[in-house]
FIDO-583893 format. One record per residue: residue number from 0; residue in three letters; x, y, z of N, C-alpha, C in turn. Coordinates in steps of 0.001 Angstrom, whole numbers, m for minus. Layout:
# FIDO-583893
<sepa num="NUM" residuo="ALA" n_c1="X" n_c2="Y" n_c3="Z" ca_c1="X" ca_c2="Y" ca_c3="Z" c_c1="X" c_c2="Y" c_c3="Z"/>
...
//
This chain:
# FIDO-583893
<sepa num="0" residuo="MET" n_c1="m51458" n_c2="7556" n_c3="50526" ca_c1="m51946" ca_c2="8646" ca_c3="49959" c_c1="m53653" c_c2="8655" c_c3="50128"/>
<sepa num="1" residuo="SER" n_c1="m54097" n_c2="9732" n_c3="50602" ca_c1="m55426" ca_c2="9808" ca_c3="50915" c_c1="m56246" c_c2="10128" c_c3="49404"/>
<sepa num="2" residuo="ILE" n_c1="m57581" n_c2="9920" n_c3="49620" ca_c1="m58360" ca_c2="10148" ca_c3="48413" c_c1="m58357" c_c2="11529" c_c3="48008"/>
<sepa num="3" residuo="LEU" n_c1="m58377" n_c2="12487" n_c3="48908" ca_c1="m58137" ca_c2="13829" ca_c3="48431" c_c1="m56954" c_c2="14220" c_c3="47790"/>
<sepa num="4" residuo="ASP" n_c1="m55846" n_c2="13468" n_c3="48362" ca_c1="m54518" ca_c2="13651" ca_c3="47537" c_c1="m54471" c_c2="13150" c_c3="46177"/>
<sepa num="5" residuo="GLU" n_c1="m55102" n_c2="12014" n_c3="45999" ca_c1="m55090" ca_c2="11321" ca_c3="44561" c_c1="m56162" c_c2="12199" c_c3="43773"/>
<sepa num="6" residuo="PHE" n_c1="m57344" n_c2="12804" n_c3="44328" ca_c1="m58168" ca_c2="13492" ca_c3="43630" c_c1="m57303" c_c2="14829" c_c3="43009"/>
<sepa num="7" residuo="ARG" n_c1="m56535" n_c2="15536" n_c3="43920" ca_c1="m55794" ca_c2="16687" ca_c3="43541" c_c1="m54872" c_c2="16397" c_c3="42704"/>
<sepa num="8" residuo="SER" n_c1="m54238" n_c2="15198" n_c3="42632" ca_c1="m53289" ca_c2="14864" ca_c3="41616" c_c1="m53957" c_c2="14606" c_c3="40269"/>
<sepa num="9" residuo="PHE" n_c1="m55035" n_c2="14042" n_c3="40341" ca_c1="m55889" ca_c2="13792" ca_c3="39005" c_c1="m56205" c_c2="14962" c_c3="38457"/>
<sepa num="10" residuo="ILE" n_c1="m56793" n_c2="15982" n_c3="39237" ca_c1="m57238" ca_c2="17348" ca_c3="38551" c_c1="m56165" c_c2="18106" c_c3="38135"/>
<sepa num="11" residuo="ALA" n_c1="m54930" n_c2="18033" n_c3="38753" ca_c1="m53856" ca_c2="18814" ca_c3="38204" c_c1="m53321" c_c2="18300" c_c3="36901"/>
<sepa num="12" residuo="LYS" n_c1="m53530" n_c2="17198" n_c3="36457" ca_c1="m53148" ca_c2="16636" ca_c3="35130" c_c1="m53579" c_c2="17624" c_c3="33920"/>
<sepa num="13" residuo="GLY" n_c1="m52760" n_c2="17852" n_c3="33105" ca_c1="m53206" ca_c2="18680" ca_c3="31994" c_c1="m54327" c_c2="18143" c_c3="31101"/>
<sepa num="14" residuo="ASN" n_c1="m54377" n_c2="16939" n_c3="30949" ca_c1="m55524" ca_c2="16477" ca_c3="30138" c_c1="m56928" c_c2="16529" c_c3="30777"/>
<sepa num="15" residuo="VAL" n_c1="m56956" n_c2="16592" n_c3="32108" ca_c1="m58217" ca_c2="16743" ca_c3="32632" c_c1="m58664" c_c2="18171" c_c3="32366"/>
<sepa num="16" residuo="MET" n_c1="m57759" n_c2="19136" n_c3="32552" ca_c1="m58128" ca_c2="20577" ca_c3="32313" c_c1="m58604" c_c2="20805" c_c3="30809"/>
<sepa num="17" residuo="ASP" n_c1="m57827" n_c2="20099" n_c3="29756" ca_c1="m58175" ca_c2="20290" ca_c3="28695" c_c1="m59644" c_c2="19709" c_c3="28258"/>
<sepa num="18" residuo="MET" n_c1="m59784" n_c2="18661" n_c3="28897" ca_c1="m61175" ca_c2="17974" ca_c3="28660" c_c1="m62154" c_c2="18782" c_c3="29095"/>
<sepa num="19" residuo="ALA" n_c1="m62023" n_c2="19565" n_c3="30231" ca_c1="m62963" ca_c2="20292" ca_c3="31007" c_c1="m63380" c_c2="21489" c_c3="30046"/>
<sepa num="20" residuo="VAL" n_c1="m62167" n_c2="22160" n_c3="29500" ca_c1="m62414" ca_c2="23209" ca_c3="28653" c_c1="m63013" c_c2="22762" c_c3="27416"/>
<sepa num="21" residuo="GLY" n_c1="m62841" n_c2="21562" n_c3="26910" ca_c1="m63540" ca_c2="21053" ca_c3="25785" c_c1="m65065" c_c2="20781" c_c3="25932"/>
<sepa num="22" residuo="ILE" n_c1="m65323" n_c2="20351" n_c3="27121" ca_c1="m66873" ca_c2="19995" ca_c3="27364" c_c1="m67600" c_c2="21434" c_c3="27454"/>
<sepa num="23" residuo="ILE" n_c1="m67000" n_c2="22321" n_c3="28218" ca_c1="m67575" ca_c2="23685" ca_c3="28162" c_c1="m67853" c_c2="24333" c_c3="27034"/>
<sepa num="24" residuo="ILE" n_c1="m66702" n_c2="24281" n_c3="25973" ca_c1="m66947" ca_c2="24823" ca_c3="24721" c_c1="m67786" c_c2="23900" c_c3="23795"/>
<sepa num="25" residuo="GLY" n_c1="m67862" n_c2="22754" n_c3="24115" ca_c1="m68726" ca_c2="21856" ca_c3="23374" c_c1="m70295" c_c2="22101" c_c3="23759"/>
<sepa num="26" residuo="ALA" n_c1="m70599" n_c2="22504" n_c3="24999" ca_c1="m71658" ca_c2="22749" ca_c3="25518" c_c1="m72388" c_c2="24031" c_c3="24793"/>
<sepa num="27" residuo="ALA" n_c1="m71349" n_c2="25080" n_c3="24780" ca_c1="m71803" ca_c2="26287" ca_c3="24291" c_c1="m72024" c_c2="26115" c_c3="22715"/>
<sepa num="28" residuo="PHE" n_c1="m71078" n_c2="25146" n_c3="22061" ca_c1="m71282" ca_c2="25077" ca_c3="20659" c_c1="m72531" c_c2="24453" c_c3="20375"/>
<sepa num="29" residuo="THR" n_c1="m73084" n_c2="23589" n_c3="21238" ca_c1="m74462" ca_c2="22865" ca_c3="20868" c_c1="m75472" c_c2="23969" c_c3="20845"/>
<sepa num="30" residuo="GLY" n_c1="m75444" n_c2="24801" n_c3="21692" ca_c1="m76374" ca_c2="26019" ca_c3="21720" c_c1="m76485" c_c2="26704" c_c3="20219"/>
<sepa num="31" residuo="ILE" n_c1="m75199" n_c2="26908" n_c3="19804" ca_c1="m75072" ca_c2="27462" ca_c3="18372" c_c1="m75442" c_c2="26698" c_c3="17433"/>
<sepa num="32" residuo="VAL" n_c1="m75307" n_c2="25295" n_c3="17305" ca_c1="m75677" ca_c2="24579" ca_c3="16322" c_c1="m77134" c_c2="24431" c_c3="16463"/>
<sepa num="33" residuo="SER" n_c1="m77776" n_c2="24275" n_c3="17557" ca_c1="m79129" ca_c2="24140" ca_c3="17760" c_c1="m79843" c_c2="25329" c_c3="17027"/>
<sepa num="34" residuo="SER" n_c1="m79369" n_c2="26568" n_c3="17398" ca_c1="m79896" ca_c2="27811" ca_c3="16626" c_c1="m79650" c_c2="27601" c_c3="15076"/>
<sepa num="35" residuo="LEU" n_c1="m78589" n_c2="27331" n_c3="14812" ca_c1="m78337" ca_c2="27191" ca_c3="13243" c_c1="m79288" c_c2="26188" c_c3="12417"/>
<sepa num="36" residuo="VAL" n_c1="m79588" n_c2="25053" n_c3="13195" ca_c1="m80675" ca_c2="24249" ca_c3="12667" c_c1="m82137" c_c2="24774" c_c3="12773"/>
<sepa num="37" residuo="ALA" n_c1="m82455" n_c2="25135" n_c3="13862" ca_c1="m83910" ca_c2="25666" ca_c3="14057" c_c1="m84096" c_c2="26872" c_c3="13358"/>
<sepa num="38" residuo="ASP" n_c1="m83019" n_c2="28022" n_c3="13220" ca_c1="m83470" ca_c2="29192" ca_c3="12672" c_c1="m82955" c_c2="29275" c_c3="11257"/>
<sepa num="39" residuo="LEU" n_c1="m82092" n_c2="28628" n_c3="10816" ca_c1="m81698" ca_c2="28627" ca_c3="9462" c_c1="m81837" c_c2="27400" c_c3="8555"/>
<sepa num="40" residuo="ILE" n_c1="m81538" n_c2="26373" n_c3="9080" ca_c1="m81685" ca_c2="25042" ca_c3="8256" c_c1="m83117" c_c2="24524" c_c3="7903"/>
<sepa num="41" residuo="ASN" n_c1="m83748" n_c2="24438" n_c3="9229" ca_c1="m85068" ca_c2="24047" ca_c3="9091" c_c1="m85966" c_c2="24862" c_c3="8300"/>
<sepa num="42" residuo="PRO" n_c1="m85910" n_c2="26142" n_c3="8430" ca_c1="m86850" ca_c2="26996" ca_c3="7501" c_c1="m86619" c_c2="26677" c_c3="5904"/>
<sepa num="43" residuo="VAL" n_c1="m85402" n_c2="26513" n_c3="5692" ca_c1="m85059" ca_c2="26284" ca_c3="4207" c_c1="m85680" c_c2="24821" c_c3="3966"/>
<sepa num="44" residuo="ILE" n_c1="m85513" n_c2="23928" n_c3="4635" ca_c1="m86019" ca_c2="22544" ca_c3="4500" c_c1="m87444" c_c2="22638" c_c3="4386"/>
<sepa num="45" residuo="GLY" n_c1="m88072" n_c2="23346" n_c3="5334" ca_c1="m89487" ca_c2="23673" ca_c3="5396" c_c1="m89971" c_c2="24285" c_c3="3919"/>
<sepa num="46" residuo="LEU" n_c1="m89243" n_c2="25395" n_c3="3594" ca_c1="m89570" ca_c2="25925" ca_c3="2232" c_c1="m89468" c_c2="24828" c_c3="1027"/>
<sepa num="47" residuo="ILE" n_c1="m88467" n_c2="24063" n_c3="1112" ca_c1="m88364" ca_c2="23259" ca_c3="96" c_c1="m89447" c_c2="21895" c_c3="162"/>
<sepa num="48" residuo="THR" n_c1="m89792" n_c2="21605" n_c3="1360" ca_c1="m90784" ca_c2="20537" ca_c3="1373" c_c1="m92160" c_c2="21158" c_c3="1437"/>
<sepa num="49" residuo="GLY" n_c1="m92400" n_c2="22395" n_c3="1190" ca_c1="m93710" ca_c2="22888" ca_c3="1231" c_c1="m94234" c_c2="23511" c_c3="2521"/>
<sepa num="50" residuo="GLY" n_c1="m93380" n_c2="23917" n_c3="3254" ca_c1="m93765" ca_c2="24604" ca_c3="4627" c_c1="m93758" c_c2="23731" c_c3="5720"/>
<sepa num="51" residuo="ILE" n_c1="m93345" n_c2="22472" n_c3="5613" ca_c1="m93293" ca_c2="21622" ca_c3="6762" c_c1="m92243" c_c2="22074" c_c3="7877"/>
<sepa num="52" residuo="ASP" n_c1="m92610" n_c2="22352" n_c3="9224" ca_c1="m91647" ca_c2="22429" ca_c3="10275" c_c1="m91287" c_c2="21220" c_c3="10970"/>
<sepa num="53" residuo="PHE" n_c1="m90262" n_c2="20701" n_c3="10717" ca_c1="m89668" ca_c2="19194" ca_c3="11336" c_c1="m89991" c_c2="19294" c_c3="12795"/>
<sepa num="54" residuo="SER" n_c1="m89584" n_c2="20278" n_c3="13438" ca_c1="m89615" ca_c2="20345" ca_c3="14938" c_c1="m91193" c_c2="20231" c_c3="15449"/>
<sepa num="55" residuo="ASN" n_c1="m92137" n_c2="20421" n_c3="14673" ca_c1="m93540" ca_c2="20246" ca_c3="15192" c_c1="m94325" c_c2="19263" c_c3="14403"/>
<sepa num="56" residuo="VAL" n_c1="m93507" n_c2="18216" n_c3="13750" ca_c1="m94238" ca_c2="17022" ca_c3="13248" c_c1="m94397" c_c2="15926" c_c3="14098"/>
<sepa num="57" residuo="PHE" n_c1="m95505" n_c2="15402" n_c3="14210" ca_c1="m95716" ca_c2="14365" ca_c3="15190" c_c1="m96957" c_c2="13516" c_c3="14818"/>
<sepa num="58" residuo="VAL" n_c1="m96903" n_c2="12367" n_c3="15380" ca_c1="m98138" ca_c2="11531" ca_c3="15238" c_c1="m98757" c_c2="11289" c_c3="16638"/>
<sepa num="59" residuo="ASN" n_c1="m100209" n_c2="11571" n_c3="16746" ca_c1="m100676" ca_c2="11449" ca_c3="18074" c_c1="m101074" c_c2="10050" c_c3="18173"/>
<sepa num="60" residuo="LEU" n_c1="m100599" n_c2="9253" n_c3="19348" ca_c1="m101004" ca_c2="7896" ca_c3="19587" c_c1="m101954" c_c2="7807" c_c3="20498"/>
<sepa num="61" residuo="GLY" n_c1="m102558" n_c2="8854" n_c3="20978" ca_c1="m103697" ca_c2="8697" ca_c3="21925" c_c1="m105088" c_c2="9330" c_c3="21305"/>
<sepa num="62" residuo="ASP" n_c1="m105927" n_c2="9581" n_c3="22263" ca_c1="m107086" ca_c2="10286" ca_c3="21874" c_c1="m106890" c_c2="11807" c_c3="21975"/>
<sepa num="63" residuo="GLY" n_c1="m107666" n_c2="12602" n_c3="21221" ca_c1="m107580" ca_c2="14018" ca_c3="21007" c_c1="m107022" c_c2="14552" c_c3="19903"/>
<sepa num="64" residuo="ASP" n_c1="m107128" n_c2="15727" n_c3="19622" ca_c1="m106595" ca_c2="16413" ca_c3="18518" c_c1="m105836" c_c2="17674" c_c3="18947"/>
<sepa num="65" residuo="TYR" n_c1="m104500" n_c2="17728" n_c3="18517" ca_c1="m103739" ca_c2="18732" ca_c3="19032" c_c1="m103015" c_c2="19425" c_c3="17801"/>
<sepa num="66" residuo="THR" n_c1="m102918" n_c2="20730" n_c3="18041" ca_c1="m102411" ca_c2="21641" ca_c3="16902" c_c1="m100896" c_c2="21664" c_c3="16805"/>
<sepa num="67" residuo="SER" n_c1="m100255" n_c2="21436" n_c3="18015" ca_c1="m98890" ca_c2="21430" ca_c3="18065" c_c1="m98309" c_c2="20201" c_c3="18830"/>
<sepa num="68" residuo="LEU" n_c1="m97004" n_c2="19993" n_c3="18829" ca_c1="m96333" ca_c2="19051" ca_c3="19583" c_c1="m96322" c_c2="19518" c_c3="21200"/>
<sepa num="69" residuo="ALA" n_c1="m96051" n_c2="20910" n_c3="21284" ca_c1="m96087" ca_c2="21362" ca_c3="22591" c_c1="m97545" c_c2="21212" c_c3="23330"/>
<sepa num="70" residuo="ALA" n_c1="m98488" n_c2="21420" n_c3="22589" ca_c1="m99730" ca_c2="21204" ca_c3="23107" c_c1="m100119" c_c2="19757" c_c3="23308"/>
<sepa num="71" residuo="ALA" n_c1="m99660" n_c2="18725" n_c3="22693" ca_c1="m99931" ca_c2="17567" ca_c3="22929" c_c1="m99038" c_c2="16900" c_c3="24012"/>
<sepa num="72" residuo="ARG" n_c1="m97859" n_c2="17388" n_c3="24199" ca_c1="m97032" ca_c2="17026" ca_c3="25357" c_c1="m97568" c_c2="17718" c_c3="26577"/>
<sepa num="73" residuo="GLU" n_c1="m97975" n_c2="19025" n_c3="26635" ca_c1="m98684" ca_c2="19549" ca_c3="27764" c_c1="m99764" c_c2="18904" c_c3="28234"/>
<sepa num="74" residuo="ALA" n_c1="m100571" n_c2="18262" n_c3="27255" ca_c1="m101688" ca_c2="17367" ca_c3="27809" c_c1="m101367" c_c2="16164" c_c3="28161"/>
<sepa num="75" residuo="GLY" n_c1="m99948" n_c2="15618" n_c3="27959" ca_c1="m99561" ca_c2="14560" ca_c3="28494" c_c1="m100129" c_c2="13197" c_c3="27448"/>
<sepa num="76" residuo="ALA" n_c1="m100403" n_c2="13763" n_c3="26152" ca_c1="m100708" ca_c2="12739" ca_c3="25277" c_c1="m99477" c_c2="11910" c_c3="24633"/>
<sepa num="77" residuo="PRO" n_c1="m99530" n_c2="10574" n_c3="24517" ca_c1="m98494" ca_c2="10015" ca_c3="23827" c_c1="m98431" c_c2="10388" c_c3="22412"/>
<sepa num="78" residuo="VAL" n_c1="m97159" n_c2="10649" n_c3="22054" ca_c1="m97016" ca_c2="11299" ca_c3="20749" c_c1="m95699" c_c2="10597" c_c3="20169"/>
<sepa num="79" residuo="PHE" n_c1="m95574" n_c2="10295" n_c3="18892" ca_c1="m94561" ca_c2="9792" ca_c3="18233" c_c1="m93956" c_c2="11118" c_c3="17613"/>
<sepa num="80" residuo="ALA" n_c1="m92894" n_c2="11912" n_c3="18057" ca_c1="m92429" ca_c2="12940" ca_c3="17636" c_c1="m91223" c_c2="12720" c_c3="16646"/>
<sepa num="81" residuo="TYR" n_c1="m91404" n_c2="12315" n_c3="15583" ca_c1="m90394" ca_c2="11977" ca_c3="14450" c_c1="m89854" c_c2="13314" c_c3="14141"/>
<sepa num="82" residuo="GLY" n_c1="m90461" n_c2="14428" n_c3="13933" ca_c1="m89878" ca_c2="15674" ca_c3="13545" c_c1="m88817" c_c2="16110" c_c3="14482"/>
<sepa num="83" residuo="ALA" n_c1="m89023" n_c2="16043" n_c3="15930" ca_c1="m88013" ca_c2="16350" ca_c3="16879" c_c1="m86782" c_c2="15473" c_c3="16637"/>
<sepa num="84" residuo="PHE" n_c1="m86963" n_c2="14246" n_c3="16372" ca_c1="m85945" ca_c2="13281" ca_c3="15988" c_c1="m85224" c_c2="13642" c_c3="14732"/>
<sepa num="85" residuo="ILE" n_c1="m85949" n_c2="14012" n_c3="13778" ca_c1="m85103" ca_c2="14448" ca_c3="12614" c_c1="m84357" c_c2="15781" c_c3="12896"/>
<sepa num="86" residuo="THR" n_c1="m84811" n_c2="16689" n_c3="13624" ca_c1="m83919" ca_c2="17949" ca_c3="14148" c_c1="m82854" c_c2="17413" c_c3="14818"/>
<sepa num="87" residuo="ALA" n_c1="m82969" n_c2="16587" n_c3="15730" ca_c1="m81833" ca_c2="15965" ca_c3="16539" c_c1="m80685" c_c2="15352" c_c3="15655"/>
<sepa num="88" residuo="VAL" n_c1="m81108" n_c2="14662" n_c3="14709" ca_c1="m80129" ca_c2="13912" ca_c3="13704" c_c1="m79455" c_c2="14984" c_c3="12975"/>
<sepa num="89" residuo="ILE" n_c1="m80351" n_c2="16012" n_c3="12462" ca_c1="m79565" ca_c2="17142" ca_c3="11772" c_c1="m78516" c_c2="17875" c_c3="12702"/>
<sepa num="90" residuo="ASN" n_c1="m78964" n_c2="18131" n_c3="13931" ca_c1="m78004" ca_c2="18758" ca_c3="15010" c_c1="m76728" c_c2="17775" c_c3="15005"/>
<sepa num="91" residuo="PHE" n_c1="m76967" n_c2="16526" n_c3="15200" ca_c1="m75767" ca_c2="15681" ca_c3="15476" c_c1="m74883" c_c2="15813" c_c3="14195"/>
<sepa num="92" residuo="LEU" n_c1="m75338" n_c2="15548" n_c3="13053" ca_c1="m74582" ca_c2="15624" ca_c3="11825" c_c1="m73727" c_c2="16876" c_c3="11639"/>
<sepa num="93" residuo="ILE" n_c1="m74395" n_c2="17865" n_c3="12042" ca_c1="m73537" ca_c2="19239" ca_c3="11906" c_c1="m72596" c_c2="19277" c_c3="12963"/>
<sepa num="94" residuo="ILE" n_c1="m72884" n_c2="18920" n_c3="14137" ca_c1="m71891" ca_c2="18969" ca_c3="15208" c_c1="m70780" c_c2="17979" c_c3="14860"/>
<sepa num="95" residuo="ALA" n_c1="m71067" n_c2="16866" n_c3="14482" ca_c1="m70104" ca_c2="15804" ca_c3="14049" c_c1="m69248" c_c2="16230" c_c3="12884"/>
<sepa num="96" residuo="TRP" n_c1="m69751" n_c2="16886" n_c3="11959" ca_c1="m69083" ca_c2="17500" ca_c3="10776" c_c1="m68029" c_c2="18621" c_c3="11255"/>
<sepa num="97" residuo="VAL" n_c1="m68608" n_c2="19555" n_c3="12078" ca_c1="m67742" ca_c2="20444" ca_c3="12541" c_c1="m66606" c_c2="19960" c_c3="13554"/>
<sepa num="98" residuo="VAL" n_c1="m66984" n_c2="19121" n_c3="14399" ca_c1="m65750" ca_c2="18457" ca_c3="15079" c_c1="m64795" c_c2="17788" c_c3="14379"/>
<sepa num="99" residuo="PHE" n_c1="m65305" n_c2="17034" n_c3="13090" ca_c1="m64411" ca_c2="16204" ca_c3="12342" c_c1="m63427" c_c2="17428" c_c3="11600"/>
<sepa num="100" residuo="LEU" n_c1="m63991" n_c2="18477" n_c3="11193" ca_c1="m63187" ca_c2="19517" ca_c3="10676" c_c1="m62134" c_c2="20041" c_c3="11716"/>
<sepa num="101" residuo="LEU" n_c1="m62445" n_c2="20367" n_c3="13002" ca_c1="m61516" ca_c2="20782" ca_c3="13955" c_c1="m60536" c_c2="19835" c_c3="14248"/>
<sepa num="102" residuo="VAL" n_c1="m60931" n_c2="18548" n_c3="14314" ca_c1="m59783" ca_c2="17648" ca_c3="14614" c_c1="m58852" c_c2="17510" c_c3="13469"/>
<sepa num="103" residuo="LYS" n_c1="m59407" n_c2="17445" n_c3="12310" ca_c1="m58572" ca_c2="17508" ca_c3="11130" c_c1="m57607" c_c2="18516" c_c3="11112"/>
<sepa num="104" residuo="MET" n_c1="m58071" n_c2="19832" n_c3="11319" ca_c1="m57265" ca_c2="20910" ca_c3="11386" c_c1="m56149" c_c2="20747" c_c3="12495"/>
<sepa num="105" residuo="VAL" n_c1="m56550" n_c2="20411" n_c3="13662" ca_c1="m55448" ca_c2="20274" ca_c3="14680" c_c1="m54545" c_c2="19301" c_c3="14449"/>
<sepa num="106" residuo="ASN" n_c1="m54909" n_c2="18105" n_c3="13789" ca_c1="m53981" ca_c2="17053" ca_c3="13304" c_c1="m53025" c_c2="17652" c_c3="12358"/>
<sepa num="107" residuo="ARG" n_c1="m53455" n_c2="18387" n_c3="11371" ca_c1="m52748" ca_c2="19143" ca_c3="10336" c_c1="m51559" c_c2="20103" c_c3="10965"/>
<sepa num="108" residuo="VAL" n_c1="m52116" n_c2="20800" n_c3="12008" ca_c1="m51104" ca_c2="21848" ca_c3="12633" c_c1="m50014" c_c2="21053" c_c3="13450"/>
<sepa num="109" residuo="LYS" n_c1="m50476" n_c2="19908" n_c3="14038" ca_c1="m49551" ca_c2="18856" ca_c3="14974" c_c1="m48590" c_c2="18395" c_c3="13857"/>
<sepa num="110" residuo="GLU" n_c1="m49153" n_c2="17781" n_c3="12763" ca_c1="m48335" ca_c2="17154" ca_c3="11775" c_c1="m47317" c_c2="18326" c_c3="11201"/>
<sepa num="111" residuo="THR" n_c1="m47707" n_c2="19374" n_c3="10880" ca_c1="m46807" ca_c2="20473" ca_c3="10525" c_c1="m45650" c_c2="20729" c_c3="11513"/>
<sepa num="112" residuo="ALA" n_c1="m46098" n_c2="20809" n_c3="12830" ca_c1="m45131" ca_c2="21345" ca_c3="13855" c_c1="m44197" c_c2="20148" c_c3="13981"/>
<sepa num="113" residuo="LEU" n_c1="m44579" n_c2="18658" n_c3="14083" ca_c1="m43639" ca_c2="17733" ca_c3="14183" c_c1="m42544" c_c2="17636" c_c3="13114"/>
<sepa num="114" residuo="HIS" n_c1="m43045" n_c2="17768" n_c3="11832" ca_c1="m42076" ca_c2="17601" ca_c3="10711" c_c1="m41477" c_c2="18794" c_c3="10132"/>
<sepa num="115" residuo="LYS" n_c1="m41687" n_c2="19800" n_c3="10921" ca_c1="m40858" ca_c2="21037" ca_c3="10703" c_c1="m39353" c_c2="20999" c_c3="10981"/>
<sepa num="116" residuo="SER" n_c1="m38686" n_c2="21219" n_c3="10077" ca_c1="m37232" ca_c2="21041" ca_c3="10177" c_c1="m36632" c_c2="22187" c_c3="10990"/>
<sepa num="117" residuo="PRO" n_c1="m35796" n_c2="21806" n_c3="11884" ca_c1="m35138" ca_c2="22887" ca_c3="12686" c_c1="m34539" c_c2="23937" c_c3="11796"/>
<sepa num="118" residuo="PRO" n_c1="m34445" n_c2="25088" n_c3="12209" ca_c1="m33710" ca_c2="26138" ca_c3="11372" c_c1="m32261" c_c2="25703" c_c3="11062"/>
<sepa num="119" residuo="ALA" n_c1="m31800" n_c2="26110" n_c3="9982" ca_c1="m30537" ca_c2="25662" ca_c3="9506" c_c1="m29384" c_c2="26586" c_c3="10185"/>
<sepa num="120" residuo="ALA" n_c1="m28432" n_c2="25732" n_c3="10634" ca_c1="m27460" ca_c2="26557" ca_c3="11278" c_c1="m26660" c_c2="27359" c_c3="10367"/>
<sepa num="121" residuo="LYS" n_c1="m26026" n_c2="28324" n_c3="10801" ca_c1="m25304" ca_c2="29239" ca_c3="9895" c_c1="m24125" c_c2="28330" c_c3="9415"/>
<sepa num="122" residuo="ALA" n_c1="m24166" n_c2="28609" n_c3="8138" ca_c1="m23115" ca_c2="27650" ca_c3="7477" c_c1="m21598" c_c2="28206" c_c3="7790"/>
<sepa num="123" residuo="GLU" n_c1="m20862" n_c2="27451" n_c3="8361" ca_c1="m19262" ca_c2="27734" ca_c3="8471" c_c1="m18496" c_c2="28019" c_c3="7267"/>
<sepa num="124" residuo="PRO" n_c1="m17609" n_c2="28834" n_c3="7158" ca_c1="m16883" ca_c2="29067" ca_c3="6004" c_c1="m16092" c_c2="27584" c_c3="5903"/>
<sepa num="125" residuo="ALA" n_c1="m16142" n_c2="26942" n_c3="4683" ca_c1="m15287" ca_c2="25745" ca_c3="4551" c_c1="m13862" c_c2="26042" c_c3="4667"/>
<sepa num="126" residuo="GLY" n_c1="m13240" n_c2="25010" n_c3="5253" ca_c1="m11767" ca_c2="25134" ca_c3="5431" c_c1="m11016" c_c2="24386" c_c3="4426"/>
<sepa num="127" residuo="PRO" n_c1="m9789" n_c2="24393" n_c3="4295" ca_c1="m9137" ca_c2="23801" ca_c3="3295" c_c1="m9277" c_c2="22360" c_c3="3281"/>
<sepa num="128" residuo="THR" n_c1="m9160" n_c2="21568" n_c3="2061" ca_c1="m9456" ca_c2="20250" ca_c3="1831" c_c1="m8075" c_c2="19663" c_c3="2397"/>
<sepa num="129" residuo="GLN" n_c1="m8199" n_c2="18226" n_c3="2536" ca_c1="m7192" ca_c2="17533" ca_c3="2967" c_c1="m5948" c_c2="17612" c_c3="2072"/>
<sepa num="130" residuo="GLU" n_c1="m6260" n_c2="17554" n_c3="774" ca_c1="m5029" ca_c2="17753" ca_c3="m332" c_c1="m4417" c_c2="19037" c_c3="m224"/>
<sepa num="131" residuo="GLN" n_c1="m5126" n_c2="20165" n_c3="196" ca_c1="m4683" ca_c2="21312" ca_c3="197" c_c1="m3582" c_c2="21551" c_c3="1671"/>
<sepa num="132" residuo="LEU" n_c1="m4260" n_c2="20751" n_c3="2698" ca_c1="m3384" ca_c2="20797" ca_c3="3892" c_c1="m2096" c_c2="20064" c_c3="3507"/>
<sepa num="133" residuo="LEU" n_c1="m2110" n_c2="18831" n_c3="2867" ca_c1="m982" ca_c2="18013" ca_c3="2692" c_c1="m46" c_c2="18856" c_c3="1815"/>
<sepa num="134" residuo="ALA" n_c1="m348" n_c2="19416" n_c3="907" ca_c1="246" ca_c2="20273" ca_c3="m8" c_c1="1150" c_c2="21322" c_c3="677"/>
<sepa num="135" residuo="GLU" n_c1="380" n_c2="22134" n_c3="1665" ca_c1="897" ca_c2="23104" ca_c3="2412" c_c1="2067" c_c2="22431" c_c3="3444"/>
<sepa num="136" residuo="ILE" n_c1="1848" n_c2="21307" n_c3="3954" ca_c1="3002" ca_c2="20684" ca_c3="4809" c_c1="4005" c_c2="20285" c_c3="4015"/>
<sepa num="137" residuo="ARG" n_c1="3855" n_c2="19641" n_c3="2691" ca_c1="4898" ca_c2="19434" ca_c3="1856" c_c1="5674" c_c2="20633" c_c3="1533"/>
<sepa num="138" residuo="ASP" n_c1="5059" n_c2="21789" n_c3="1099" ca_c1="5825" ca_c2="22962" ca_c3="836" c_c1="6657" c_c2="23455" c_c3="2049"/>
<sepa num="139" residuo="LEU" n_c1="6025" n_c2="23396" n_c3="3245" ca_c1="6829" ca_c2="23852" ca_c3="4558" c_c1="7904" c_c2="23079" c_c3="4726"/>
<sepa num="140" residuo="LEU" n_c1="7877" n_c2="21574" n_c3="4530" ca_c1="8927" ca_c2="20743" ca_c3="4769" c_c1="9982" c_c2="20947" c_c3="3718"/>
<sepa num="141" residuo="LYS" n_c1="9684" n_c2="21276" n_c3="2544" ca_c1="10699" ca_c2="21647" ca_c3="1601" c_c1="11466" c_c2="22790" c_c3="1856"/>
<sepa num="142" residuo="LYS" n_c1="10744" n_c2="23938" n_c3="2349" ca_c1="11453" ca_c2="25225" ca_c3="2826" c_c1="12309" c_c2="24894" c_c3="4013"/>
<sepa num="143" residuo="ALA" n_c1="11786" n_c2="24131" n_c3="4923" ca_c1="12800" ca_c2="23914" ca_c3="6024" c_c1="14038" c_c2="23190" c_c3="5820"/>
<sepa num="144" residuo="SER" n_c1="13859" n_c2="22220" n_c3="4950" ca_c1="15017" ca_c2="21402" ca_c3="4414" c_c1="15945" c_c2="22083" c_c3="3330"/>
<sepa num="145" residuo="ALA" n_c1="15447" n_c2="23136" n_c3="2701" ca_c1="16411" ca_c2="23982" ca_c3="1843" c_c1="17225" c_c2="24845" c_c3="2569"/>
//
């Protein structure tokens, strides 16, 4: 089997396609979470902490005075950008929480599907009991001998 045939076989497997879809959705979801953190959560945290914008908090390790992290980075100054790190941690925690909830939901759906009992078959009308059949045979034998 050639490498190309092996590759085709690998790509054709369902798990690879599921993984590709997951990666694409995850990349799109990261943009949503980044916006959630930058546009909704960080302003609330900034309001609580007295107007601190975590994404722009840094310590300049070099010479010069810079008004923003972007200006310091543009100048090539060494900076300790702990605010950007805090933002990244918040992003990670939100993404991890949402993924946890999604996995929990999928597992619950799978569990329900696996333990769902098959639909009950239509109940057949109950036939005569063994005693009833024996009594009927007895009565037929009495009739035949009389």
